N, C-alpha and C positions, 0 to 999 in steps of 0.2 A: 504494500500500500504506500502510495506516495503522499507526502505532506504538502504537495503543491496546492495552489488555490483550487477550490472546488467550483463546479458549475451550478450545483443545486444542493443547498443545505437546508435541512428541516430542523427547526428548534421547537420542541413542545414547551409551552410556558404554563406555569401555574401561579405566576405573580410572586414567587418567592425571590429572595436575593440570589439564590442559586440559578434561577431562571434568567435573571439579569446578567449574571456572569456567562451563562451559556450563549446569550444573544451577542455579547461582546466578543466571545471566542469565535462564534460563527462569522461575525463580520470581519474578524482578522483573517480567517481562512478563506473567505470568499473572493472570487475574482472581482466581484462587483456586489455592493450591498443589495441590489435587486435580486440577487441569486439566493438570498436568505429568506426562507418561508417560515413564518411563525404560525403555530396552531395551538389553540386552547380547546380542551375537550371537556364538555359538560356531561356528567353522568345523568342518564335519564331518570326522571322522578317517577316514583310509584303513584298510581292513580289514587291511592288512599292517603298520600301525603297531605297534611292540612292545607297548605297553600294551593295545591292542585284541586283538592276536593271542594274547596270553597271558591274556586275560580280566580284566585288572586295571583297565581303563578302559572306561567306558561313558558314554553321554550322561547317564544319571541321576547317576553319580558326578561328572561334570564340572559338571552343573548345581548339584548340592549344594555343591560346592566354591565355585562362583561366588557363590552366595547367602550362604555363610558369609563369604567375603571381602568381599562388598558391605557387610555390617554393619560390619566393621572400617574399610573405606574411608570410609563415611559418617561414622563417629565421628572418624576422623583428620582428615578434611576439614572438620569442623565443620558438616556437613549433617545435618539431621534425617533419621532413617532414613525412606526413601521406598520405597514398593512399586515393584517393577519387574518386567519380564518378561525371560525368557531365551529366545532363539530359536536355531535351528540352521540354518545355510545360509551363502550368500555374504552378507557384511555389507551391501553396498550394496543388494542386492535385498531383504533382510529388513527393513532400515530403512524402505525405501519401502513395502513391503507392510504393515508395522506402522503406519506413519503413516496409510495409507489405512484400515486397520481401526479406528483411533481417530478418524477423520475430522479429522485434524490440520489446523489452518490455519497452522501454523508448525513447522519443524524447526530446532532450534538445535544446530549441530554445530561442533566445533573443526576448524580447517583441517588439523591433524595431531594424531594421538594418539601412541601408542607405535610405530606402524609408519611406514615410509618414511624416506628420508634427509632430513636437516635442510634441505638446499638444494633439495629439490623445490618447485616453485611451489605445488602444492596436493596434499594427500593423495589417493590414488586413491579411497578410499571417499567422502570429501567431494565429490570431483569427480563421481562417479557419482550421488550424491544430488542435487546441484545440477542435473545434466542431466536427471534422470528423475522427480523428485518432482512430485506433483500439487498441491503447496502451496508457500507461500513458504519459503525456506531462509535462515537467518541463519548465516553462517560467521564464527566468531570467530578473530581473528588470534592467531598464536602470541605468547606473552609474550616469547620470545627472538628474535622476528623483527627483522631488521636494518632 
C-alpha cells in the first residue's frame, strides 16, 4: 500500500474530537480536499420510541438537526465546512456501502468515537469496517490511549 495522496477518502464522523482528527488526517492524505467524503450514520429509531410514537421525531427532523450541528462542529473544530452525507442504518454496514458508492481507496476512521468503553481494544464499528471494507482502512489511535 502506498502512502501517496488518495483519490477518494471516506471519513465517518460522529462529532467527537477523534472524528475531527480523522477529517484533518484525510485532508492531509488527499490529492484535493474535494476527494474527502464525510458521512454520518443515524441508527434507525424503533416505532415505539417516545419521540416517534408521538410524532415529534422523524428521520427528516433528525437529519436536519445533524446538518445544523455539523456546521457548529466544523466551526468549533477549526475545519472548513465540508459537505457530507447523512445515512440511516447500522453504522458499520452504511460506512462500507458509502465507501463503495464513492469508490473509496481509503477509509480513515478513529478507533473509538463516543461509543464503547474506554478499555475496549477496538470500537465495534471500526472493527466491522476493518473486517469488511473493500479498500484500505486507516485506524487512528485514541489520543488518550495508554
